[in-house]
Backbone as numpy.savetxt, mean C-alpha at the origin, in Angstrom:
# Nx Ny Nz CAx CAy CAz Cx Cy Cz
-2.27 -9.48 6.55 -1.86 -9.50 5.28 -2.77 -10.38 4.35
-2.72 -9.95 3.11 -3.56 -10.96 2.10 -2.80 -12.21 1.81
-3.35 -13.22 2.04 -2.82 -14.54 1.84 -3.75 -15.46 1.00
-3.17 -16.46 0.50 -3.84 -17.48 -0.40 -5.07 -17.96 0.43
-4.80 -18.19 1.91 -5.94 -18.77 2.71 -7.06 -17.73 2.61
-6.66 -16.60 2.96 -7.82 -15.30 3.02 -8.70 -15.41 1.60
-7.88 -15.57 0.67 -8.48 -15.65 -0.76 -9.51 -16.66 -0.95
-9.05 -17.90 -0.27 -9.84 -19.10 -0.55 -11.18 -19.10 0.26
-11.09 -18.32 1.53 -12.16 -18.11 2.53 -13.06 -16.88 2.05
-12.71 -16.12 1.13 -13.42 -14.96 0.94 -14.75 -15.10 0.20
-15.62 -14.21 0.45 -16.95 -14.27 -0.15 -16.80 -14.11 -1.67
-17.54 -14.78 -2.64 -17.57 -14.67 -4.00 -19.09 -14.60 -4.33
-19.38 -13.62 -5.26 -20.65 -13.51 -5.58 -20.82 -12.65 -7.06
-21.94 -12.76 -7.56 -22.24 -12.00 -8.75 -22.63 -10.54 -8.02
-21.98 -9.55 -8.63 -22.32 -8.12 -8.23 -23.51 -7.63 -9.02
-23.89 -6.45 -8.66 -25.21 -5.79 -9.47 -24.95 -5.56 -10.80
-23.66 -5.61 -11.20 -23.45 -5.45 -12.70 -23.35 -6.83 -13.24
-23.54 -7.72 -12.71 -23.46 -9.19 -13.37 -22.09 -9.74 -13.30
-21.18 -9.07 -12.66 -19.65 -9.64 -12.69 -19.56 -10.62 -11.71
-18.64 -11.46 -11.82 -18.13 -12.52 -10.78 -17.14 -11.68 -9.88
-17.51 -11.55 -8.66 -16.64 -10.62 -7.55 -16.18 -11.47 -6.49
-14.94 -11.08 -6.10 -14.43 -11.67 -4.75 -14.49 -10.42 -3.94
-14.94 -10.67 -2.61 -15.03 -9.53 -1.66 -14.00 -9.62 -0.61
-13.15 -8.61 -0.40 -12.19 -8.62 0.49 -12.14 -7.30 1.33
-13.46 -6.94 1.72 -13.56 -5.60 2.43 -13.27 -5.76 3.91
-12.75 -4.69 4.43 -12.49 -4.58 5.82 -11.56 -5.40 6.43
-10.53 -5.84 5.89 -9.59 -6.96 6.45 -8.16 -6.25 6.76
-8.10 -5.05 6.87 -6.93 -4.33 7.10 -5.74 -4.74 6.39
-5.95 -5.10 5.12 -4.89 -5.50 4.17 -3.97 -4.31 3.90
-2.69 -4.40 4.31 -1.76 -3.36 3.84 -1.35 -3.18 2.51
-1.24 -4.28 1.62 -0.64 -4.17 0.48 -1.37 -5.23 -0.53
-1.16 -5.25 -1.66 -1.85 -6.07 -2.61 -0.70 -7.18 -2.76
-0.95 -8.43 -2.64 -0.17 -9.57 -2.98 -0.90 -10.74 -2.91
-0.27 -11.78 -3.56 -0.79 -13.22 -3.60 -1.98 -13.39 -4.51
-2.41 -12.36 -5.33 -3.67 -12.35 -6.23 -3.54 -13.43 -7.27
-2.47 -14.03 -7.48 -2.29 -15.05 -8.62 -3.01 -16.14 -8.04
-3.30 -16.46 -6.74 -4.08 -17.54 -6.16 -5.38 -17.60 -6.58
-5.96 -16.36 -7.30 -7.26 -16.37 -7.72 -7.49 -16.99 -8.99
-6.25 -17.19 -9.70 -6.19 -17.96 -10.96 -7.04 -17.13 -11.90
-7.12 -15.86 -11.91 -7.80 -14.87 -12.83 -9.37 -15.31 -13.02
-10.01 -15.65 -11.94 -11.34 -16.13 -11.98 -12.37 -15.32 -11.72
-11.86 -13.75 -11.64 -12.98 -12.87 -11.23 -12.90 -11.69 -12.37
-14.16 -11.06 -12.44 -14.17 -9.77 -13.34 -13.96 -8.70 -12.25
-14.26 -8.83 -10.87 -14.33 -7.59 -9.89 -13.46 -8.12 -8.80
-12.85 -7.17 -8.15 -12.18 -7.25 -6.92 -12.58 -6.20 -5.93
-13.12 -6.57 -4.82 -13.65 -5.41 -3.97 -12.65 -5.43 -2.63
-11.88 -4.31 -2.77 -10.87 -4.04 -1.58 -11.30 -2.74 -0.81
-12.58 -2.53 -0.71 -13.07 -1.43 0.05 -12.53 -1.47 1.64
-12.23 -0.48 2.04 -11.91 -0.31 3.63 -10.85 -1.11 4.12
-9.77 -1.12 3.38 -8.45 -1.68 3.86 -7.36 -0.58 4.26
-6.18 -1.01 4.11 -5.09 -0.05 4.40 -4.02 0.04 3.24
-4.58 -0.20 2.12 -3.60 -0.27 0.94 -3.08 1.09 0.50
-1.86 1.39 0.33 -1.27 2.60 0.05 -0.91 2.87 -1.29
-0.89 1.72 -2.09 -0.45 1.96 -3.49 -1.11 0.71 -4.52
-1.39 1.19 -5.68 -1.94 0.18 -6.63 -0.73 -0.43 -7.40
-0.27 -1.57 -6.93 0.84 -2.25 -7.53 0.76 -3.73 -7.26
1.87 -4.46 -7.85 1.96 -5.79 -7.58 0.95 -6.81 -8.03
0.08 -6.43 -9.09 -0.89 -7.23 -9.66 -0.17 -8.36 -10.52
-0.55 -9.60 -10.28 -0.17 -10.57 -11.33 -0.91 -10.58 -12.54
-0.69 -11.29 -13.47 -1.42 -11.26 -14.80 -2.82 -11.53 -14.57
-3.92 -10.58 -14.71 -5.21 -10.87 -14.52 -6.09 -10.18 -15.66
-6.06 -10.99 -16.66 -6.72 -10.44 -17.92 -8.15 -10.25 -17.93
-8.81 -11.11 -16.98 -10.37 -10.96 -16.77 -10.64 -9.80 -15.95
-9.91 -9.29 -15.10 -10.30 -8.18 -14.04 -10.63 -6.99 -14.91
-11.92 -6.54 -14.67 -12.36 -5.31 -15.45 -12.92 -4.21 -14.30
-12.95 -4.53 -13.18 -13.51 -3.66 -12.09 -12.78 -3.76 -10.65
-12.31 -2.57 -10.34 -11.56 -2.69 -9.05 -11.99 -1.65 -8.05
-12.63 -1.94 -6.90 -13.10 -1.13 -5.99 -12.29 -0.92 -4.72
-11.74 0.38 -4.68 -10.68 0.58 -3.78 -11.11 1.70 -2.67
-12.31 1.93 -2.45 -12.84 3.11 -1.64 -12.39 2.91 -0.14
-12.21 3.89 0.51 -11.70 3.83 1.90 -10.41 3.30 2.31
-9.49 3.21 1.47 -8.23 2.80 1.52 -7.23 4.27 1.82
-6.04 4.06 1.75 -4.98 5.16 1.91 -4.04 5.38 0.76
-4.64 4.97 -0.33 -3.84 4.93 -1.58 -3.31 6.26 -1.95
-1.98 6.32 -2.30 -1.35 7.49 -2.51 -0.79 7.52 -4.00
-0.34 6.30 -4.43 0.25 6.24 -5.85 -0.23 4.94 -6.46
0.27 5.12 -7.95 -0.20 3.99 -8.87 0.92 3.71 -9.60
1.13 2.27 -9.69 2.36 1.73 -10.57 1.70 1.44 -11.99
1.75 2.52 -12.73 1.23 2.50 -14.18 1.80 1.41 -15.13
3.04 1.04 -14.90 3.57 -0.03 -15.73 2.93 -1.52 -15.32
2.93 -1.74 -14.11 2.24 -2.87 -13.49 0.89 -2.99 -14.05
-0.01 -2.10 -13.94 -1.29 -2.11 -14.50 -1.51 -2.34 -15.78
-0.60 -1.54 -16.65 -0.73 -1.74 -18.12 -0.37 -3.02 -18.50
0.77 -3.84 -17.88 1.18 -5.08 -18.27 0.13 -6.23 -17.87
-0.36 -6.11 -16.67 -0.91 -7.18 -15.95 -2.53 -7.08 -15.77
-2.92 -5.73 -15.93 -4.44 -5.67 -15.80 -4.92 -4.94 -16.91
-4.74 -5.41 -18.13 -4.93 -4.64 -19.38 -6.28 -4.29 -19.73
-7.39 -4.96 -18.91 -8.76 -4.60 -19.33 -9.62 -4.01 -18.48
-8.93 -3.24 -17.64 -9.63 -2.45 -16.37 -10.37 -1.36 -17.02
-11.70 -1.46 -16.71 -12.65 -0.46 -17.18 -13.26 0.39 -15.97
-13.28 -0.10 -14.87 -13.76 0.60 -13.58 -12.96 0.56 -12.58
-12.68 1.89 -12.11 -11.64 1.94 -10.94 -12.37 3.06 -9.89
-12.61 2.62 -8.81 -13.28 3.47 -7.84 -12.27 3.60 -6.71
-11.91 4.81 -6.63 -10.79 5.22 -5.62 -11.43 6.48 -4.76
-12.66 6.30 -4.31 -13.21 7.14 -3.46 -12.62 7.13 -2.21
-12.54 8.44 -1.46 -11.79 8.45 -0.23 -10.51 7.81 0.07
-9.56 8.23 -0.75 -8.18 7.83 -0.60 -7.19 9.04 -0.43
-5.98 9.01 -0.67 -5.09 10.07 -0.47 -4.38 10.50 -1.68
-4.80 10.36 -2.83 -4.10 10.75 -4.05 -4.30 12.32 -4.07
-3.07 12.94 -4.04 -2.93 14.51 -4.16 -2.23 14.95 -5.36
-1.44 14.28 -6.01 -0.82 14.88 -7.14 -1.43 14.50 -8.50
-1.45 15.45 -9.38 -2.02 15.17 -10.74 -1.09 14.22 -11.52
0.14 14.07 -11.20 0.95 13.01 -11.76 0.37 11.76 -11.65
-0.25 11.47 -10.57 -0.97 10.01 -10.45 -2.02 9.90 -11.33
-2.71 11.02 -11.72 -3.82 11.03 -12.56 -3.21 10.46 -13.93
-2.05 10.98 -14.40 -1.32 10.56 -15.53 -0.96 9.18 -15.49
-0.57 8.74 -14.33 -0.28 7.36 -14.05 -1.53 6.39 -14.38
-2.67 6.93 -14.00 -3.82 6.07 -14.10 -4.09 6.03 -15.63
-4.04 7.07 -16.35 -4.28 7.17 -17.83 -3.20 6.27 -18.51
-1.98 6.21 -18.03 -1.04 5.21 -18.86 -1.23 4.03 -18.51
-1.69 3.65 -17.24 -1.70 2.19 -16.81 -3.23 1.44 -17.21
-4.23 2.37 -17.54 -5.54 1.98 -17.74 -5.99 2.43 -19.23
-5.61 1.78 -20.07 -5.96 2.33 -21.43 -7.40 2.06 -21.79
-8.23 1.26 -21.14 -9.43 0.92 -21.55 -10.61 1.52 -20.43
-10.05 2.39 -19.45 -10.78 2.93 -18.33 -11.99 3.63 -18.85
-13.18 3.40 -18.35 -14.40 4.19 -18.69 -15.03 4.93 -17.36
-14.87 4.16 -16.26 -15.56 4.79 -15.05 -14.55 4.93 -13.99
-14.25 6.22 -13.38 -13.20 6.63 -12.59 -13.90 7.35 -11.49
-13.63 7.15 -10.11 -14.02 7.91 -9.17 -12.84 8.30 -8.18
-12.48 9.66 -8.10 -11.61 10.10 -7.27 -12.23 11.09 -6.06
-13.35 10.96 -6.06 -14.17 11.76 -4.90 -13.55 11.59 -3.65
-13.34 12.49 -2.69 -12.74 12.44 -1.53 -11.07 12.44 -1.35
-10.55 12.71 -2.58 -9.15 12.82 -2.74 -8.64 14.07 -2.84
-7.54 14.39 -2.20 -6.95 15.94 -2.36 -6.87 16.37 -3.60
-6.65 15.47 -4.64 -6.29 15.99 -6.02 -7.61 16.64 -6.60
-8.70 16.33 -6.21 -9.88 16.89 -6.66 -9.95 18.53 -6.43
-9.26 18.65 -5.50 -9.22 20.27 -5.11 -8.32 21.07 -6.03
-7.52 20.42 -6.98 -6.65 21.00 -7.69 -7.23 21.92 -8.90
-6.54 22.95 -9.27 -7.18 23.74 -10.37 -7.17 23.04 -11.58
-8.37 23.04 -12.51 -8.34 22.35 -13.63 -8.37 20.75 -13.61
-8.63 20.36 -12.29 -8.66 18.89 -12.04 -9.48 18.13 -13.11
-10.77 18.47 -13.18 -11.65 17.54 -14.14 -11.34 17.78 -15.50
-10.88 18.70 -16.08 -10.45 19.07 -17.50 -9.10 18.13 -17.67
-8.15 18.27 -16.68 -7.00 17.52 -16.84 -7.20 16.06 -16.90
-8.05 15.64 -15.90 -8.39 14.18 -16.09 -8.97 13.61 -17.37
-9.90 14.51 -17.78 -10.68 13.98 -19.14 -9.59 14.04 -20.25
-8.66 14.99 -20.31 -7.65 14.93 -21.40 -6.65 13.80 -21.31
-6.35 13.61 -19.99 -5.47 12.40 -19.71 -5.88 11.02 -19.94
-7.39 10.85 -19.87 -7.90 9.60 -20.00 -8.98 9.86 -20.91
-8.80 9.75 -22.18 -9.81 10.07 -23.23 -11.01 9.04 -23.22
-10.48 7.82 -22.74 -11.59 6.69 -22.82 -12.63 6.87 -21.84
-12.51 7.81 -20.90 -13.66 7.93 -19.82 -15.04 8.23 -20.24
-15.86 7.67 -19.67 -17.22 8.04 -19.94 -17.85 8.61 -18.55
-17.50 8.24 -17.47 -18.08 8.74 -16.32 -16.80 9.15 -15.32
-16.65 10.37 -14.78 -15.77 10.78 -13.91 -16.54 11.28 -12.65
-16.27 10.76 -11.50 -16.68 11.18 -10.21 -18.23 10.97 -10.17
-18.85 10.00 -10.84 -20.26 9.84 -10.86 -21.01 10.83 -11.66
-20.21 11.55 -12.54 -20.70 12.39 -13.43 -20.40 12.16 -14.97
-21.43 12.20 -15.77 -21.08 11.68 -17.13 -20.23 12.91 -17.82
-19.18 12.35 -18.69 -18.29 13.24 -19.38 -18.97 13.69 -20.52
-19.17 15.15 -20.77 -19.91 15.54 -21.92 -18.80 15.91 -23.02
-19.24 15.89 -24.21 -18.50 16.34 -25.32 -17.88 17.72 -25.25
-18.81 18.57 -24.69 -18.28 20.00 -24.47 -17.00 20.05 -23.46
-17.05 19.08 -22.52 -15.91 19.10 -21.63 -14.64 18.59 -22.36
-15.04 17.54 -23.27 -13.72 17.01 -23.96 -13.17 18.06 -24.82
-14.09 18.88 -25.36 -13.41 20.16 -26.20 -12.71 20.99 -25.30
-13.16 21.37 -24.19 -12.57 22.31 -23.39 -11.30 21.82 -22.77
-11.33 20.43 -22.61 -9.93 19.87 -22.14 -8.92 19.84 -23.13
-9.30 19.89 -24.40 -8.32 19.84 -25.52 -7.79 21.28 -25.63
-8.78 22.29 -25.37 -8.18 23.61 -25.52 -7.21 24.03 -24.37
-7.74 23.49 -23.29 -6.76 23.81 -22.05 -5.38 23.26 -22.47
-5.37 21.87 -22.83 -3.98 21.30 -22.98 -3.30 21.93 -24.07
-3.80 22.70 -25.13 -2.93 23.41 -26.05 -2.76 24.86 -25.67
-3.14 25.34 -24.58 -2.90 26.80 -24.15 -1.98 26.91 -23.28
-1.45 28.08 -23.02 -0.27 28.36 -22.23 -0.48 27.93 -20.81
-1.76 28.02 -20.28 -2.07 27.54 -18.93 -1.91 26.03 -18.83
-2.22 25.49 -20.03 -2.03 23.92 -19.92 -0.64 23.42 -20.02
0.18 24.29 -20.75 1.47 23.90 -20.68 2.23 24.16 -19.35
1.84 25.32 -18.63 2.34 25.48 -17.41 2.08 24.26 -16.29
0.55 23.78 -16.51 0.19 22.82 -15.69 0.95 21.63 -15.88
1.18 21.26 -17.27 2.04 20.02 -17.66 3.46 20.16 -16.92
3.99 21.23 -16.89 5.39 21.43 -16.30 5.26 21.18 -14.73
4.16 21.76 -14.28 3.99 21.41 -12.56 3.87 19.78 -12.44
3.01 19.26 -13.30 2.92 17.91 -13.18 4.19 16.98 -13.32
5.02 17.41 -14.28 6.36 16.83 -14.36 7.19 17.02 -13.20
7.11 18.29 -12.71 7.96 18.51 -11.45 7.47 17.49 -10.33
6.09 17.47 -10.10 5.59 16.67 -9.18 6.00 15.17 -9.21
5.99 14.70 -10.47 6.60 13.17 -10.81 7.92 13.20 -10.42
8.79 14.06 -10.88 10.40 14.02 -10.40 10.42 14.01 -8.96
9.71 14.95 -8.25 9.70 15.03 -6.65 9.52 13.68 -6.00
8.20 13.03 -6.57 7.87 12.00 -6.17 8.82 10.67 -6.37
9.46 10.65 -7.56 10.22 9.67 -7.83 11.57 9.60 -6.87
11.97 10.85 -6.36 13.09 10.94 -5.28 12.79 10.23 -4.26
11.58 10.09 -3.70 11.17 9.82 -2.22 10.52 8.59 -2.22
10.06 7.91 -3.41 9.28 6.80 -3.34 10.04 5.58 -3.70
9.90 4.38 -2.68 10.57 3.11 -3.19 9.30 2.21 -3.14
9.22 1.66 -4.67 8.08 0.63 -4.81 8.07 -0.45 -3.66
6.85 -0.74 -3.32 6.48 -1.69 -2.43 6.57 -1.41 -0.85
7.01 -0.22 -0.55 7.13 0.25 0.79 6.24 1.21 1.09
5.79 1.28 2.44 4.92 2.01 3.19 5.60 3.36 3.40
4.77 4.15 4.11 5.52 5.66 4.23 6.63 5.57 5.45
6.61 4.74 6.58 7.55 4.53 7.29 7.63 3.28 7.98
8.72 2.76 8.40 8.75 1.58 9.13 8.08 1.59 10.52
8.20 2.70 11.14 7.59 2.98 12.49 5.99 2.77 12.29
5.46 3.53 11.30 3.91 3.44 11.07 3.55 1.97 10.81
4.32 1.36 9.98 4.01 -0.17 9.65 4.12 -1.05 10.78
5.07 -0.78 11.42 5.35 -1.66 12.90 4.07 -1.52 13.67
3.63 -0.24 13.83 2.47 0.06 14.79 1.14 -0.59 14.31
1.00 -0.41 13.05 -0.34 -0.84 12.43 -0.48 -2.28 11.95
0.69 -2.89 11.51 0.51 -4.20 10.85 0.77 -5.39 11.38
1.25 -5.42 12.65 1.79 -6.47 13.49 0.99 -6.73 14.81
0.86 -7.97 15.15 0.32 -8.34 16.37 1.24 -8.05 17.56
0.81 -7.87 18.85 1.70 -7.62 19.81 2.85 -8.82 19.94
2.44 -10.00 19.63 3.42 -11.11 19.65 4.51 -10.97 18.69
4.06 -10.64 17.47 4.88 -10.35 16.25 5.81 -9.10 16.52
5.34 -8.02 17.10 6.04 -7.08 17.53 7.23 -7.42 18.43
6.80 -8.19 19.63 7.84 -8.72 20.45 9.06 -9.49 19.81
8.59 -10.25 18.78 9.80 -11.09 18.15 10.40 -10.28 17.27
9.91 -9.31 16.71 10.82 -8.24 15.88 11.73 -7.54 16.58
11.29 -7.16 17.93 12.20 -6.45 18.69 13.36 -7.44 19.19
12.97 -8.58 19.34 13.97 -9.51 19.77 15.06 -9.83 18.50
14.50 -9.83 17.33 15.42 -9.91 16.28 16.38 -8.69 16.09
15.71 -7.53 16.25 16.66 -6.44 16.34 17.71 -6.36 17.35
17.25 -6.87 18.60 18.34 -6.92 19.73 19.38 -7.89 19.47
19.10 -9.02 18.62 19.97 -9.93 18.47 20.87 -9.84 17.12
20.52 -8.68 16.37 21.20 -8.34 15.17 22.67 -8.08 15.32
23.57 -8.53 14.30 25.04 -8.50 14.65 25.53 -7.18 13.90
24.83 -6.65 13.07 25.46 -5.52 12.22 24.36 -4.66 11.82
24.75 -3.26 11.48 23.72 -2.26 11.02 23.04 -2.92 9.80
23.73 -3.58 8.75 23.01 -4.03 7.65 21.94 -5.07 7.86
22.17 -5.93 9.01 21.09 -6.87 9.30 19.87 -6.05 9.84
20.10 -4.89 10.63 19.06 -4.22 11.04 18.19 -3.59 10.02
18.99 -3.01 9.06 18.42 -2.37 7.75 17.53 -3.36 7.06
18.02 -4.62 7.06 17.21 -5.62 6.32 15.90 -5.99 7.10
15.92 -5.91 8.34 14.78 -6.06 9.26 13.67 -4.98 9.13
14.38 -3.73 9.12 13.57 -2.50 9.04 12.80 -2.48 7.71
13.57 -2.93 6.61 13.01 -2.79 5.22 11.68 -3.81 5.10
11.90 -4.84 5.78 10.72 -5.86 5.70 9.64 -5.29 6.50
9.76 -4.78 7.79 8.77 -4.10 8.58 8.01 -3.05 7.63
8.87 -2.17 7.00 8.38 -1.18 6.32 7.28 -1.62 5.26
7.62 -2.69 4.61 6.71 -3.44 3.66 5.64 -4.03 4.11
5.51 -4.15 5.56 4.34 -4.83 6.25 4.70 -6.30 6.27
5.82 -6.75 6.12 6.03 -8.17 6.09 6.92 -8.71 7.23
6.82 -9.90 7.77 7.55 -10.64 8.94 8.96 -10.61 8.42
9.99 -10.20 9.17 11.34 -10.42 8.65 11.77 -11.92 8.51
12.73 -12.33 7.73 13.05 -13.70 7.59 13.42 -14.23 8.80
13.07 -15.36 9.30 13.54 -15.79 10.52 12.16 -15.99 11.65
11.10 -15.23 11.26 9.99 -15.39 12.04 8.91 -16.15 11.28
8.85 -17.35 11.52 8.07 -18.15 10.71 6.65 -18.35 11.48
6.63 -18.62 12.61 5.31 -18.56 13.44 5.67 -18.07 14.83
4.67 -17.59 15.55 4.85 -17.02 16.85 4.34 -17.96 18.01
5.13 -18.27 18.87 4.76 -19.41 19.86 3.63 -18.83 20.51
2.54 -19.73 20.96 1.39 -19.44 21.35 1.07 -20.15 22.80
2.09 -20.39 23.58 1.65 -20.95 24.85 0.81 -20.03 25.72
0.05 -20.65 26.52 -1.15 -19.85 27.22 -0.53 -18.57 27.87
0.51 -18.71 28.67 0.96 -17.61 29.60 2.36 -17.09 29.23
2.74 -17.42 27.86 3.91 -16.89 27.27 3.91 -15.47 27.10
5.10 -14.90 27.52 5.22 -13.29 27.43 6.58 -13.37 26.60
6.68 -12.09 25.89 8.23 -11.84 25.20 9.22 -11.75 26.42
10.33 -12.37 26.07 11.54 -12.14 27.02 12.38 -11.07 26.51
12.94 -10.60 27.47 13.93 -9.43 27.22 15.31 -10.08 26.87
16.01 -9.25 26.08 17.29 -9.87 25.48 18.44 -9.18 26.17
19.42 -9.96 26.71 20.56 -9.39 27.40 21.82 -10.06 26.72
23.14 -9.29 26.88 24.17 -9.81 26.25 24.55 -11.15 26.62
24.27 -11.78 27.85 24.61 -12.95 28.25 23.65 -13.48 29.25
23.35 -14.77 29.21 22.30 -15.37 30.22 22.81 -15.32 31.58
21.80 -15.20 32.62 22.21 -15.05 34.03 21.95 -16.48 34.59
22.55 -16.79 35.67 22.44 -17.99 36.34 20.98 -18.16 36.94
20.36 -19.38 36.80 19.21 -19.54 37.25 18.94 -19.25 38.58
17.93 -18.56 39.05 17.59 -18.34 40.39 17.98 -17.02 40.80
18.84 -16.37 39.92 19.34 -14.94 40.26 18.09 -14.03 40.49
17.98 -13.38 41.49 17.09 -12.35 41.84 16.99 -11.24 40.68
18.22 -10.87 40.19 18.00 -9.75 39.37 17.30 -10.03 38.09
17.20 -11.47 37.62 16.56 -11.67 36.40 15.03 -11.26 36.53
14.41 -11.27 37.78 13.03 -11.17 38.08 12.68 -9.64 37.96
13.72 -8.76 37.72 13.37 -7.39 37.72 13.49 -6.78 36.29
13.80 -7.70 35.37 13.82 -7.20 34.13 12.37 -7.04 33.37
12.15 -6.00 32.77 10.82 -5.96 32.11 10.76 -6.63 30.62
9.78 -7.12 30.27 9.76 -7.92 29.09 9.81 -6.89 27.85
9.17 -5.53 27.99 9.35 -4.82 26.93 10.40 -3.89 26.97
11.49 -4.03 27.93 12.61 -3.21 27.94 13.91 -3.99 27.43
14.34 -3.78 26.23 15.42 -4.28 25.52 16.58 -3.73 25.67
17.63 -4.08 26.39 18.75 -3.44 26.69 19.93 -4.07 25.71
20.35 -3.16 24.76 21.16 -3.58 23.84 22.60 -2.65 23.76
23.78 -3.52 23.65 25.04 -2.93 23.57 25.47 -2.83 22.25
26.22 -1.78 21.89 26.83 -1.89 20.43 27.30 -0.39 20.10
27.74 -0.18 18.96 28.14 1.05 18.48 26.99 2.01 18.28
27.27 3.28 18.33 26.19 4.37 18.29 25.26 4.16 17.08
25.82 3.94 15.84 24.96 3.84 14.80 23.93 2.49 14.87
24.60 1.55 15.29 23.74 0.33 15.37 22.62 0.45 16.39
23.03 1.17 17.52 21.97 1.41 18.65 20.82 2.25 17.99
21.29 3.30 17.29 20.20 4.15 16.71 19.20 3.49 15.77
19.80 2.67 14.88 18.77 1.72 14.20 17.87 0.89 14.91
18.54 0.11 16.03 17.64 -0.57 16.71 16.44 0.15 17.42
16.86 1.24 17.90 15.88 2.18 18.58 14.61 2.38 17.85
14.72 2.56 16.59 13.59 2.88 15.65 12.46 2.05 15.95
12.79 0.75 15.97 11.75 -0.42 16.17 11.39 -0.60 17.72
12.55 -0.79 18.39 12.39 -1.22 19.78 11.56 -0.18 20.73
11.63 1.15 20.29 10.72 2.06 21.00 9.39 2.18 20.50
8.93 1.33 19.58 7.56 1.47 19.40 6.63 0.58 20.30
């Protein structure tokens, strides 16, 4: 996870454009957070080669003008957050991500009113019909799209497309995409708790999460743990993980057994036996089976 400590230790340098840049490459960061610790001291942030799924959760960063996000798994953009908190963004590099809907292009246009350089190379959306003209129409401030200069002739064609019947049909499809995405997306959450559990936590943290699930007293408590895991966060109650040299996660049983009982040695540390009602057991199984 991105923390204030990681930010304080990160490389800081002038980049080839002469901008003051903080480098956060290749740290397996799952989400944007704690950037307020930078105190708005950078013109550029390099998030290349992480696991970020969504552009969101930016604090007020008026100085930030360049954002490098290549090689992540970005699928969506929080337009309102960008518009309010990163109002001066001019360069956005999203090469090799997972943006597939043209409605996300509209979100970029709404959130980045001063954007001049945009790269979506390697995203599924680039294969959509009228992709380039749609982007140029939605982001009129663009000067370079996918490393190719935007020509005046393209701007004229983009305007003609937007005014045509084909453009109206395309806009209808985009609005439908946006509505469908709104039905399934919850801000701040990854694609699934299972995927987040596998990729975002250490073996010791996983063991403690399993133990919290096993000790949960109600389905509501399990849902709270699952929601935190889905966001890539440790659930409340796990502050630190014990690090004794030979420690291993212990299994959880309804009642402790007498010391010296031979049956206790047969229990496997990763096999958590939980008793409860069917609904609660099903929720527990989502995480404990990982």
